[in-house]
Residue frames as a rotation matrix with the C-alpha (Angstrom) as fourth column:
MET 1
0.584 0.812 0.000 0.00
0.812 -0.584 0.000 0.00
0.000 0.000 -1.000 0.00
TYR 2
-0.490 -0.682 0.542 1.41
0.674 -0.692 -0.261 3.35
0.553 0.237 0.799 -1.06
ILE 3
0.275 0.500 -0.821 0.81
0.820 -0.568 -0.071 6.34
-0.502 -0.654 -0.566 1.19
ILE 4
-0.352 -0.277 0.894 0.50
0.726 -0.684 0.074 9.57
0.591 0.674 0.442 -0.78
ALA 5
0.168 0.350 -0.922 0.46
0.901 -0.435 -0.001 12.46
-0.401 -0.830 -0.388 1.68
GLY 6
-0.077 -0.114 0.990 -0.21
0.598 -0.800 -0.046 16.02
0.798 0.589 0.130 0.58
LEU 7
-0.504 -0.224 -0.834 0.64
0.855 -0.268 -0.444 18.68
-0.124 -0.937 0.327 3.14
GLY 8
-0.362 0.416 0.834 -1.44
0.181 -0.847 0.500 21.70
0.914 0.332 0.232 4.07
ASN 9
-0.984 0.143 0.104 -3.51
-0.144 -0.310 -0.940 23.32
-0.102 -0.940 0.325 6.77
PRO 10
-0.504 0.863 0.044 -7.12
0.863 0.500 0.078 22.38
0.045 0.077 -0.996 7.60
THR 11
-0.014 0.744 -0.668 -10.16
0.523 -0.564 -0.639 24.67
-0.852 -0.358 -0.381 7.43
LYS 12
0.601 0.420 0.680 -11.59
0.795 -0.230 -0.561 26.77
-0.079 0.878 -0.472 4.62
LYS 13
0.824 -0.293 -0.486 -9.43
-0.117 -0.926 0.360 29.72
-0.555 -0.239 -0.797 5.65
TYR 14
-0.087 -0.995 -0.046 -6.37
-0.430 -0.004 0.903 28.08
-0.899 0.098 -0.427 4.08
GLU 15
0.460 0.318 0.829 -7.93
0.493 0.685 -0.536 26.50
-0.739 0.655 0.158 0.97
HIS 16
0.694 -0.184 0.696 -5.86
0.700 -0.054 -0.712 26.99
0.169 0.981 0.091 -2.19
THR 17
0.833 -0.545 -0.096 -3.12
-0.468 -0.786 0.404 28.98
-0.295 -0.291 -0.910 -0.44
ARG 18
0.230 -0.846 -0.481 0.53
-0.788 0.128 -0.603 28.42
0.571 0.518 -0.637 -1.32
HIS 19
-0.570 -0.506 0.648 1.06
-0.814 0.456 -0.360 26.27
-0.113 -0.732 -0.671 1.81
ASN 20
0.064 0.714 0.697 -1.88
-0.450 0.644 -0.618 24.02
-0.891 -0.274 0.363 0.83
ILE 21
-0.008 -0.101 -0.995 -0.58
-0.999 0.047 0.003 22.97
0.046 0.994 -0.101 -2.58
GLY 22
-0.940 -0.342 0.004 -0.14
-0.340 0.934 -0.110 19.41
0.034 -0.105 -0.994 -1.26
PHE 23
-0.396 0.886 0.240 -3.86
0.049 0.281 -0.958 19.25
-0.917 -0.368 -0.155 -0.45
ASP 24
0.246 0.496 -0.833 -4.64
-0.769 -0.423 -0.479 20.54
-0.590 0.758 0.278 -3.96
VAL 25
-0.514 -0.493 -0.702 -2.62
-0.815 0.535 0.221 17.70
0.267 0.686 -0.677 -5.53
ILE 26
-0.937 0.224 0.270 -4.38
0.055 0.854 -0.518 15.11
-0.346 -0.470 -0.812 -3.35
ASP 27
-0.046 0.979 -0.200 -7.77
-0.215 -0.205 -0.955 16.55
-0.976 -0.001 0.220 -4.33
TYR 28
0.072 0.000 -0.997 -6.79
-0.985 -0.154 -0.071 16.36
-0.154 0.988 -0.011 -8.00
LEU 29
-0.851 -0.434 -0.296 -5.64
-0.469 0.881 0.058 12.73
0.236 0.188 -0.953 -7.64
ALA 30
-0.694 0.650 0.310 -8.85
0.066 0.486 -0.871 11.81
-0.717 -0.584 -0.380 -5.76
LYS 31
0.248 0.811 -0.529 -10.97
-0.540 -0.338 -0.771 13.26
-0.804 0.477 0.355 -8.55
GLN 32
-0.129 -0.391 -0.911 -8.85
-0.989 0.119 0.089 11.77
0.073 0.913 -0.402 -11.34
TYR 33
-0.814 -0.287 -0.504 -8.89
-0.288 0.955 -0.078 8.25
0.504 0.081 -0.860 -9.87
ASN 34
0.122 0.992 -0.017 -12.37
-0.406 0.065 0.911 8.40
0.905 -0.105 0.411 -8.31
ILE 35
-0.489 -0.347 -0.800 -11.11
0.608 0.521 -0.598 7.99
0.625 -0.779 -0.044 -4.73
SER 36
0.570 0.778 0.264 -13.53
0.263 -0.477 0.838 9.14
0.778 -0.408 -0.477 -2.05
MET 37
-0.626 -0.769 0.133 -11.82
0.191 -0.316 -0.929 11.38
0.756 -0.556 0.345 0.52
SER 38
0.206 0.871 0.447 -14.47
-0.423 -0.332 0.843 10.85
0.882 -0.362 0.300 3.17
THR 39
0.562 -0.044 -0.826 -12.67
0.591 0.720 0.363 8.88
0.579 -0.692 0.431 5.89
GLN 40
0.501 -0.440 0.745 -11.32
-0.685 -0.728 0.032 10.58
0.528 -0.526 -0.666 9.00
ARG 41
0.940 -0.309 -0.145 -8.40
0.341 0.830 0.442 8.52
-0.017 -0.465 0.885 10.22
PHE 42
0.098 -0.995 0.000 -4.72
0.989 0.098 -0.112 8.95
0.111 0.011 0.994 11.12
LYS 43
-0.029 -0.014 -0.999 -5.46
0.489 -0.872 -0.002 12.52
-0.872 -0.489 0.032 12.29
GLY 44
-0.845 -0.260 -0.468 -6.33
-0.260 -0.564 0.783 13.32
-0.467 0.784 0.409 8.70
ILE 45
0.440 0.884 -0.160 -8.83
-0.568 0.136 -0.812 13.03
-0.695 0.448 0.562 5.89
CYS 46
-0.660 -0.752 0.000 -8.07
-0.532 0.467 0.706 10.08
-0.531 0.466 -0.708 3.68
GLY 47
0.612 0.776 -0.151 -9.31
-0.682 0.422 -0.597 7.67
-0.400 0.468 0.788 1.07
THR 48
-0.363 -0.703 0.612 -8.10
-0.188 0.699 0.691 4.39
-0.913 0.136 -0.385 -0.37
GLY 49
0.777 0.572 -0.263 -8.15
-0.378 0.090 -0.922 3.37
-0.503 0.815 0.286 -3.99
VAL 50
0.294 -0.648 0.702 -6.03
0.711 0.639 0.293 2.35
-0.639 0.413 0.649 -6.94
ILE 51
0.635 -0.227 -0.739 -3.67
-0.537 -0.817 -0.210 4.52
-0.556 0.530 -0.640 -8.99
GLU 52
0.203 -0.549 -0.811 -2.10
-0.927 0.158 -0.339 2.95
0.314 0.820 -0.478 -12.07
GLY 53
0.353 0.054 -0.934 -2.65
-0.143 0.990 0.003 -0.56
0.925 0.133 0.357 -10.68
SER 54
-0.663 -0.641 -0.387 -1.24
0.324 0.220 -0.920 0.15
0.675 -0.736 0.062 -7.19
LYS 55
0.425 0.778 -0.463 -3.27
0.776 -0.049 0.629 0.32
0.467 -0.626 -0.624 -3.98
VAL 56
-0.605 -0.621 0.499 -2.92
0.318 -0.763 -0.563 3.74
0.730 -0.182 0.659 -2.36
LEU 57
0.234 0.578 -0.782 -3.95
0.949 -0.311 0.054 5.73
-0.212 -0.755 -0.621 0.66
LEU 58
-0.175 -0.197 0.965 -4.41
0.415 -0.903 -0.109 9.41
0.893 0.381 0.240 -0.15
LEU 59
0.152 0.124 -0.981 -3.87
0.988 -0.010 0.152 11.46
0.009 -0.992 -0.124 3.02
LYS 60
0.004 -0.096 0.995 -4.44
0.124 -0.988 -0.095 15.11
0.992 0.124 0.008 3.94
PRO 61
-0.536 -0.250 -0.806 -3.18
0.795 0.173 -0.582 15.60
0.285 -0.953 0.106 7.52
GLN 62
0.393 0.745 0.538 -5.53
0.358 -0.663 0.657 17.77
0.847 -0.065 -0.528 9.60
THR 63
0.417 -0.350 -0.839 -2.93
0.908 0.108 0.405 18.53
-0.051 -0.930 0.363 12.27
PHE 64
0.928 -0.213 -0.305 -1.79
-0.252 -0.963 -0.093 21.85
-0.274 0.163 -0.948 10.77
MET 65
0.740 -0.601 -0.303 1.40
-0.301 0.107 -0.948 21.96
0.602 0.792 -0.101 8.76
ASN 66
-0.055 -0.907 0.416 3.99
-0.854 -0.173 -0.490 21.98
0.517 -0.383 -0.766 11.55
LEU 67
-0.251 0.035 0.967 2.56
-0.736 0.642 -0.214 18.78
-0.628 -0.766 -0.136 13.07
SER 68
0.327 0.404 -0.854 2.18
-0.921 0.340 -0.191 16.80
0.213 0.849 0.483 9.82
GLY 69
-0.607 -0.683 -0.407 4.34
-0.561 0.730 -0.391 13.99
0.564 -0.009 -0.826 11.23
ASN 70
-0.582 0.479 0.658 1.60
-0.564 0.345 -0.750 13.02
-0.586 -0.807 0.069 13.70
SER 71
0.481 0.862 -0.159 -0.69
-0.664 0.240 -0.708 12.07
-0.572 0.446 0.688 10.83
VAL 72
0.404 -0.395 -0.825 1.85
-0.753 0.368 -0.545 10.63
0.519 0.842 -0.149 8.39
GLY 73
-0.664 -0.708 0.239 3.55
-0.703 0.483 -0.522 8.73
0.254 -0.515 -0.819 11.23
GLU 74
-0.223 0.679 0.700 0.26
-0.587 0.479 -0.652 7.09
-0.778 -0.556 0.292 12.30
ALA 75
0.739 0.516 -0.434 -0.54
-0.639 0.333 -0.693 6.02
-0.213 0.789 0.576 8.74
ALA 76
0.064 -0.814 -0.577 2.98
-0.742 0.348 -0.573 4.64
0.668 0.465 -0.582 8.25
ALA 77
-0.697 -0.296 0.653 2.83
-0.695 0.502 -0.515 2.74
-0.175 -0.813 -0.555 11.57
PHE 78
0.195 0.873 0.447 -0.47
-0.555 0.474 -0.684 1.15
-0.808 -0.115 0.577 10.50
TYR 79
0.917 0.270 -0.294 0.37
-0.382 0.377 -0.844 0.21
-0.117 0.886 0.449 6.89
LYS 80
0.354 -0.877 0.324 4.13
-0.040 0.332 0.943 -0.31
-0.934 -0.347 0.082 7.36
PRO 81
1.000 -0.012 -0.024 5.12
-0.024 -0.010 -1.000 0.75
0.012 1.000 -0.010 3.83
ASP 82
0.144 -0.982 0.119 8.67
0.971 0.163 0.173 0.43
-0.189 0.091 0.978 2.53
LEU 83
0.561 0.172 -0.810 9.46
0.300 -0.954 0.005 4.10
-0.772 -0.246 -0.587 3.12
SER 84
-0.470 -0.869 -0.156 12.15
0.144 -0.250 0.958 4.14
-0.871 0.427 0.242 0.43
HIS 85
-0.995 0.102 0.008 9.45
-0.013 -0.205 0.979 4.10
0.102 0.973 0.205 -2.26
GLU 86
-0.406 0.906 -0.122 5.94
0.747 0.406 0.527 3.47
0.527 0.123 -0.841 -0.83
LEU 87
0.279 0.454 -0.846 5.58
0.750 -0.653 -0.103 6.84
-0.599 -0.606 -0.523 0.90
ILE 88
-0.424 -0.333 0.842 5.34
0.786 -0.597 0.159 9.98
0.450 0.729 0.515 -1.26
VAL 89
0.037 0.377 -0.926 5.00
0.752 -0.620 -0.222 13.40
-0.658 -0.688 -0.306 0.38
ILE 90
-0.127 0.051 0.991 3.83
0.844 -0.519 0.135 16.39
0.521 0.853 0.023 -1.67
TYR 91
0.350 0.187 -0.918 4.41
0.778 -0.603 0.174 19.91
-0.522 -0.775 -0.356 -0.39
ASP 92
0.972 0.103 0.209 5.09
0.197 -0.844 -0.499 23.54
0.125 0.526 -0.841 -1.27
ASP 93
0.077 -0.985 -0.155 8.54
0.948 0.024 0.318 25.00
-0.310 -0.172 0.935 -1.96
ILE 94
0.826 0.239 -0.511 9.19
0.180 -0.970 -0.162 28.74
-0.534 0.042 -0.844 -1.88
ASP 95
-0.102 -0.956 -0.273 12.59
-0.245 -0.242 0.939 28.24
-0.964 0.163 -0.209 -3.51
LEU 96
-0.696 -0.027 0.717 10.97
0.630 0.456 0.629 27.06
-0.344 0.890 -0.300 -6.74
ALA 97
-0.859 0.410 -0.306 9.10
-0.494 -0.820 0.289 29.36
-0.132 0.399 0.907 -9.11
PRO 98
0.014 0.942 0.335 5.37
-0.477 0.301 -0.826 28.65
-0.879 -0.148 0.454 -9.52
GLY 99
0.726 0.329 -0.603 4.92
-0.686 0.303 -0.661 25.88
-0.035 0.895 0.445 -12.07
ASN 100
-0.135 -0.869 -0.476 8.16
-0.715 0.418 -0.560 24.06
0.686 0.265 -0.678 -11.30
LEU 101
0.928 0.362 0.088 8.40
-0.337 0.715 0.612 20.63
0.159 -0.598 0.786 -9.67
ARG 102
-0.244 -0.968 -0.060 11.28
-0.852 0.243 -0.463 18.84
0.463 -0.062 -0.884 -7.97
ILE 103
0.882 0.445 -0.155 11.06
-0.350 0.839 0.416 15.13
0.316 -0.313 0.896 -7.29
ARG 104
-0.215 -0.960 0.181 13.64
-0.870 0.103 -0.482 13.55
0.444 -0.261 -0.857 -5.01
LYS 105
0.085 0.163 -0.983 14.13
0.069 0.983 0.169 10.03
0.994 -0.083 0.072 -3.66
LYS 106
0.391 -0.044 -0.919 15.21
0.913 0.142 0.382 11.36
0.113 -0.989 0.096 -0.26
GLY 107
-0.290 -0.595 0.749 16.64
0.420 -0.783 -0.459 14.44
0.860 0.182 0.477 1.39
SER 108
-0.875 -0.094 -0.475 16.50
0.476 -0.351 -0.806 16.92
-0.091 -0.932 0.352 4.21
ALA 109
0.106 0.953 -0.283 13.50
0.860 -0.231 -0.456 19.05
-0.500 -0.195 -0.844 5.15
GLY 110
-0.457 -0.375 0.806 15.12
0.792 -0.583 0.178 22.05
0.404 0.720 0.564 3.49
GLY 111
-0.998 0.017 0.059 13.64
-0.044 -0.873 -0.486 24.38
0.043 -0.487 0.872 6.10
HIS 112
-0.286 0.956 -0.071 10.05
-0.448 -0.067 0.892 23.16
0.847 0.287 0.447 5.60
ASN 113
-0.567 0.015 0.824 8.48
-0.823 0.022 -0.567 22.66
-0.026 -1.000 0.000 9.04
GLY 114
0.583 0.809 0.077 5.95
-0.794 0.587 -0.157 20.07
-0.172 0.031 0.985 7.88
MET 115
0.593 -0.445 -0.671 8.75
-0.200 0.726 -0.658 17.94
0.780 0.524 0.342 6.45
LYS 116
-0.489 -0.766 0.417 10.88
-0.599 -0.053 -0.799 18.44
0.634 -0.641 -0.433 9.58
ASP 117
-0.120 0.536 0.836 8.05
-0.939 0.213 -0.271 16.99
-0.323 -0.817 0.478 11.66
ILE 118
0.853 0.409 -0.325 7.53
-0.508 0.795 -0.332 14.03
0.122 0.448 0.885 9.31
ILE 119
0.144 -0.892 -0.428 11.26
-0.242 0.388 -0.890 13.21
0.960 0.231 -0.160 9.34
ALA 120
-0.561 -0.335 0.757 11.28
-0.780 -0.094 -0.619 13.45
0.279 -0.937 -0.209 13.15
HIS 121
0.281 0.770 0.572 8.29
-0.868 0.458 -0.191 11.08
-0.409 -0.443 0.798 13.46
LEU 122
0.925 0.099 -0.367 9.57
-0.297 0.791 -0.535 8.56
0.238 0.604 0.761 10.91
GLY 123
0.575 -0.783 0.236 13.19
-0.132 0.196 0.972 8.70
-0.807 -0.590 0.010 12.07
THR 124
-0.275 -0.662 0.697 14.38
0.717 0.342 0.608 8.88
-0.641 0.667 0.381 8.48
GLN 125
0.060 0.269 -0.961 14.55
-0.477 -0.838 -0.264 11.23
-0.877 0.475 0.078 5.53
GLU 126
-0.894 -0.448 -0.006 14.84
-0.264 0.515 0.815 8.34
-0.362 0.731 -0.579 3.07
PHE 127
-0.131 0.878 0.461 11.47
0.672 0.420 -0.610 8.66
-0.729 0.230 -0.645 1.37
PRO 128
-0.599 -0.109 0.793 10.38
0.771 -0.347 0.534 10.20
0.218 0.931 0.292 -1.96
ARG 129
-0.073 0.582 -0.810 8.88
0.507 -0.678 -0.533 13.65
-0.859 -0.449 -0.246 -2.15
ILE 130
-0.109 0.133 0.985 7.45
0.923 -0.353 0.150 16.03
0.368 0.926 -0.085 -4.72
ARG 131
-0.413 -0.066 -0.908 8.10
0.516 -0.839 -0.174 19.71
-0.750 -0.540 0.381 -4.12
VAL 132
0.230 0.586 0.777 5.73
0.961 -0.265 -0.084 22.07
0.157 0.766 -0.624 -5.92
GLY 133
-0.770 -0.632 0.090 7.03
0.622 -0.774 -0.118 25.57
0.144 -0.035 0.989 -6.58
VAL 134
0.385 0.895 -0.227 4.98
0.921 -0.386 0.040 28.39
-0.052 -0.224 -0.973 -5.08
GLY 135
0.305 -0.346 0.887 7.51
0.400 -0.799 -0.449 31.19
0.864 0.492 -0.106 -5.55
ALA 136
-0.545 -0.637 -0.545 9.58
0.794 -0.183 -0.580 33.30
0.269 -0.749 0.606 -3.19
LYS 137
0.435 0.650 -0.623 8.21
0.813 -0.581 -0.037 36.08
-0.386 -0.491 -0.781 -1.04
ARG 138
0.593 -0.203 0.779 8.67
0.365 -0.795 -0.485 39.66
0.718 0.572 -0.397 -2.15
GLU 139
-0.536 -0.841 -0.072 11.41
0.519 -0.262 -0.813 41.64
0.665 -0.473 0.577 -0.46
GLY 140
-0.858 0.146 0.492 10.18
-0.435 -0.716 -0.547 42.90
0.272 -0.683 0.678 2.89
GLN 141
0.157 0.969 -0.193 7.15
-0.681 0.248 0.689 40.57
0.715 0.023 0.698 2.86
ASP 142
-0.119 -0.083 0.989 6.49
-0.909 0.410 -0.075 38.38
-0.400 -0.908 -0.124 5.89
LEU 143
-0.872 -0.305 -0.384 7.10
-0.449 0.810 0.378 34.70
0.196 0.502 -0.843 5.08
VAL 144
-0.744 0.645 0.174 4.02
0.354 0.601 -0.716 33.49
-0.567 -0.471 -0.676 6.97
ASN 145
0.086 0.793 -0.603 1.79
-0.317 -0.552 -0.771 35.94
-0.945 0.257 0.204 5.08
HIS 146
-0.354 -0.296 -0.887 3.37
-0.927 -0.012 0.374 34.79
-0.121 0.955 -0.270 1.83
VAL 147
-0.972 -0.096 -0.214 2.84
-0.142 0.968 0.208 31.04
0.187 0.233 -0.954 2.28
LEU 148
-0.557 0.829 -0.057 -0.66
0.562 0.326 -0.760 31.55
-0.612 -0.455 -0.647 3.68
GLY 149
-0.265 0.415 -0.871 -1.56
-0.530 -0.817 -0.228 33.86
-0.806 0.401 0.436 0.80
HIS 150
0.559 0.562 0.609 -3.26
0.277 0.566 -0.776 33.05
-0.781 0.603 0.161 -2.49
PHE 151
-0.436 -0.717 0.543 -1.71
0.726 0.076 0.683 32.96
-0.531 0.693 0.488 -5.96
SER 152
-0.397 0.261 -0.880 -2.09
-0.542 -0.841 -0.005 35.75
-0.741 0.475 0.475 -8.49
GLY 153
0.669 0.741 -0.052 -4.12
-0.445 0.345 -0.826 34.83
-0.595 0.576 0.561 -11.59
GLU 154
0.453 -0.585 -0.673 -0.98
-0.778 0.108 -0.618 34.32
0.435 0.804 -0.406 -13.69
ASP 155
-0.619 -0.715 0.326 0.73
-0.778 0.500 -0.381 32.20
0.109 -0.489 -0.866 -11.03
ARG 156
-0.016 0.703 0.711 -2.48
-0.604 0.560 -0.567 30.20
-0.797 -0.438 0.416 -10.48
GLU 157
0.800 0.278 -0.531 -2.39
-0.599 0.375 -0.707 29.01
0.003 0.884 0.467 -14.10
LEU 158
-0.073 -0.925 -0.373 1.23
-0.717 0.309 -0.625 27.86
0.693 0.223 -0.686 -13.68
VAL 159
-0.652 -0.151 0.743 0.41
-0.722 0.421 -0.548 26.16
-0.230 -0.894 -0.383 -10.39
ASP 160
0.440 0.865 0.243 -2.62
-0.666 0.496 -0.558 24.37
-0.603 0.083 0.794 -11.85
GLU 161
0.618 -0.323 -0.717 -0.32
-0.566 0.450 -0.691 22.93
0.546 0.832 0.095 -14.51
ALA 162
-0.501 -0.850 0.162 2.15
-0.696 0.285 -0.659 21.91
0.514 -0.442 -0.735 -11.79
ILE 163
-0.165 0.538 0.826 -0.66
-0.786 0.435 -0.440 20.16
-0.596 -0.722 0.351 -9.88
ARG 164
0.847 0.467 -0.255 -1.46
-0.517 0.607 -0.604 18.12
-0.126 0.643 0.755 -12.99
GLY 165
0.219 -0.865 -0.452 2.27
-0.559 0.268 -0.784 17.36
0.800 0.424 -0.425 -13.40
ALA 166
-0.560 -0.409 0.720 2.62
-0.828 0.241 -0.507 16.29
0.034 -0.880 -0.474 -9.77
ALA 167
0.335 0.770 0.542 -0.38
-0.682 0.596 -0.425 13.97
-0.650 -0.227 0.725 -10.15
ALA 168
0.835 -0.090 -0.542 1.13
-0.426 0.518 -0.742 12.44
0.348 0.850 0.395 -13.31
ALA 169
-0.221 -0.975 0.037 4.44
-0.709 0.134 -0.693 12.01
0.670 -0.179 -0.720 -11.46
VAL 170
-0.231 0.236 0.944 2.63
-0.835 0.450 -0.317 10.12
-0.499 -0.861 0.093 -8.67
GLY 171
0.797 0.597 -0.090 1.23
-0.538 0.636 -0.553 7.83
-0.273 0.490 0.828 -11.38
LEU 172
0.424 -0.746 -0.513 4.78
-0.391 0.360 -0.847 6.98
0.817 0.560 -0.139 -12.47
MET 173
-0.407 -0.689 0.600 6.14
-0.816 -0.021 -0.578 6.71
0.410 -0.725 -0.554 -8.94
VAL 174
0.132 0.511 0.849 3.56
-0.795 0.567 -0.218 4.11
-0.592 -0.646 0.481 -7.83
GLN 175
0.982 0.080 -0.172 4.68
-0.174 0.741 -0.649 2.02
0.075 0.667 0.741 -10.79
GLU 176
0.552 -0.834 -0.008 8.22
0.378 0.242 0.894 2.20
-0.743 -0.496 0.449 -9.35
GLU 177
0.286 -0.403 0.869 9.27
0.904 -0.187 -0.384 4.59
0.317 0.896 0.311 -12.11
ILE 178
0.684 0.002 -0.729 10.68
0.461 -0.776 0.431 7.32
-0.565 -0.631 -0.531 -9.87
ASP 179
-0.433 -0.894 -0.113 13.66
0.407 -0.305 0.861 7.91
-0.804 0.327 0.496 -12.17
ALA 180
-0.486 0.351 0.800 11.29
0.832 -0.095 0.547 8.39
0.268 0.931 -0.246 -15.11
ALA 181
0.641 0.750 -0.164 9.24
0.758 -0.585 0.289 10.84
0.121 -0.310 -0.943 -13.03
MET 182
0.306 -0.619 -0.724 12.38
0.368 -0.624 0.689 12.75
-0.878 -0.477 0.037 -12.08
ASN 183
-0.682 -0.623 0.383 13.60
0.559 -0.105 0.823 12.89
-0.473 0.775 0.420 -15.68
GLN 184
-0.272 0.669 0.691 10.24
0.859 -0.155 0.489 14.08
0.434 0.727 -0.532 -16.97
TYR 185
0.642 0.761 0.092 9.19
0.606 -0.577 0.548 16.56
0.470 -0.296 -0.832 -14.29
ASN 186
0.383 -0.564 -0.732 12.42
0.677 -0.368 0.637 18.00
-0.628 -0.740 0.241 -12.83
LYS 187
-0.350 -0.434 0.830 12.72
0.883 -0.450 0.137 20.43
0.314 0.780 0.541 -15.75
LYS 188
-0.691 0.117 -0.713 12.43
0.275 -0.870 -0.409 24.14
-0.669 -0.479 0.569 -15.21
VAL 189
0.041 0.802 0.596 9.09
0.998 -0.008 -0.058 25.21
-0.041 0.598 -0.801 -16.58
VAL 190
0.906 0.227 0.356 9.54
0.218 -0.974 0.066 28.76
0.362 0.018 -0.932 -15.36
LYS 191
-0.099 -0.988 0.120 12.88
0.377 -0.149 -0.914 30.48
0.921 -0.046 0.387 -14.87
GLU 192
0.528 0.227 -0.818 13.65
0.841 -0.007 0.541 31.17
0.117 -0.974 -0.194 -11.24
């Protein structure tokens, strides 16, 4: 069973903000593969189904971003996936321009508090992740206000394309084609 976790913050207040891009990818996958996201479990909202022939759990932690490890850790303890390829975490990255994706097999949290918490709960950083570019804050802008803000119309179009790309990358990754996903989606769509 693959666990596909998209990071974000619960409640309508944060819908479609930069920090909730992981939730947006999960919602897109759920719609694309007809997976009902109606179960409350693992301190999150989740649904099980099949993506490209592989059984998956789609998970949107409801613990707020900085405590994402509580939810992902519970799901991992229950399903016991091989973390090196059966857990995929999708989250926002301010160091990537909107529209760009970065897929990695493992790595540090890179300053992202949700990822720091997941790594702390799992005791490893050896799991795949998809970073979705949301763009850097403007000079003088508060970082919290930036990540909790909404995209401009132009950026929203780029991000919608990135959401579709991230979903397609998940389709490859659950077929154990992570290298193919990296080769296809780690291109710069927008100059940084």
